[in-house]
N, C-alpha and C positions, 0 to 999 in steps of 0.2 A: 164244780168247774175244774176241768183238767186243762192246765195251760203250761206251756213251756217257752222260755225265751231262747231263740235259735239264731245263730249268725246268719246274716242275709245270704252269704255265699253258699250256705247249706240248704237253702230253699229250692224247691222244684221250680221249673219254669211256670207252672200254674200258680204256685204260691207267690212268685214274684209279680205275676199279673195281678193277683188279688191284693198284694201290698199297694200297688199303684191305685187301687180303688178305695183305699182308706180315706175317709173324709171326716173332718172334725167340724164342729159348729163354727159358723163364721166369726163369732166373737172370740173364739179360742185361737184363731190364726195369729193374732197380734202377739200371743205368748209363745207359740211353738212353730210358727210358719205352717206351711202345708206339706203334704207328702211329696209333691213334685220338687220343692226346694230341698227337702231332706235327701231325696234320692239323687238329686243333682250334686249335692255336696259329697255324697258317698261315691258316685260313679264317674263324675267328670274328671277327677284327678286321683285315681286309685293310688293308695300308698299305705304305709304302715301306721299312719297317725289317725286314721278314721275307720271306724268299724260300725256297721249297721246291724241291728237285731230286730227280729219280728217276734211278737208274742203270738203263739199259735194256740187257739182254742180248738182242741181236737187237732185237725189238720189245716184249719183256716186261720190266716193272719188277721188279728183284730187290733193290733197295736204295733207301733214302730218307734224306734229311738236310735240315736247316734251316740257313740262314745268317741272322745278325742284324746290324743296324746301328742307329744312333740313329733313332728315339727309344727303341728297345727293347734297345739294347746293354747287357749286364750291367755292373754297377758296377765289376767287377774288370778290365774290358777297356779297352784303349787306344782313344781316340775315332777314330783313323785306321785301325782294323782292322775286320774282320768276324769274328764268332765262329761256330764250328761247334757245332751242337746236334743231338741225336736221331739220330745216325748209326745206321741199322739195316739189316742185311743179312738177308734172309729166311732162316730156318733151313734151308730146303731147298736154298739156294744157297751156304751158308757153306762155307769151305774151298776155294773155287774162285778166289780172288783178287779178288773183287768189292769188298771193303772197301778193298783197296789201289788198285783202279781208281778208286774214288770219290775217294780222297785225292789221287791223281795228277792227276785231272781238275779238282779243286777250285780251284786257283789261277786257271786260265783262266776258269772260269765265274764265280768271285767278281769278278774284274777286269772281266769283261763286264757284270756286273750293277751294279757300283760302281767305275768306273775310278779314282776318287780314293783308294781304299784302299791302304795301304802293306804290308798283311800280313793273316794270319789268326791267330786265337787260339782256344784251347779250354781247357776245364777237364775233367780226367779223374780219376776216383777213383784214389787212390794205390795201391790193391791190384789195379787192373785191369792186371796186368803185360803181358798180351798186347797190349792197346791201346797202352800206353805204348811198348812195344818197336816196334810197327808205326809209330807216329808218328815215333819217333826214326830208324828206318831210312829214312823218307821226308823227313828233313830238319827236322822239328819240333824245337825246342830247349826243354828244360825250364827254367823260370824259376829253379829251385833252391829254391823255397819251397813248403811244404805249408800248407794252411789247412783249417779245419773247414768241411766242406760239408754238404749235406743228409743224407748217409748215412754220413759218415766223412770222413777227410782226402782232400783233392783236390790235384792238381798243376796248374799252369798251363803250357801249352806254346804256342809261337808259331812261325810260319813267316813270315819277312820276304821280301818280293818284291825 
């Protein structure tokens, strides 16, 4: 598998169309939203606080994610970090290691976008066991606290550089 995480603004017009076709399983939407919501967040009010990235398998986008910094950093996040949002791997490409590839490439692209950051943070639904396990295997550390989120309890995890 040859895959690379690329800033949305560096995609070709065709690749941007292909990003719009990313679909996840219906039961995953409650965790990450859908691609249309993620793209709306990225494109409706462009600014320095939100960046989108697509994971290309060869030349074809198979996953998408958002990173946020101030002024749109969530209240729960440390001001010296960037936060991960809307990680979505197309359902036709799931189970092939693309989610892991996104997470492994993420520190380098985040630091390239914002050299001043000290780490990454995310909020994950407490019952999303597969996501929590993947994050933990890749070095993300659970803060140890659960809090009431939009659809249930959530956990905060961080990756310090």
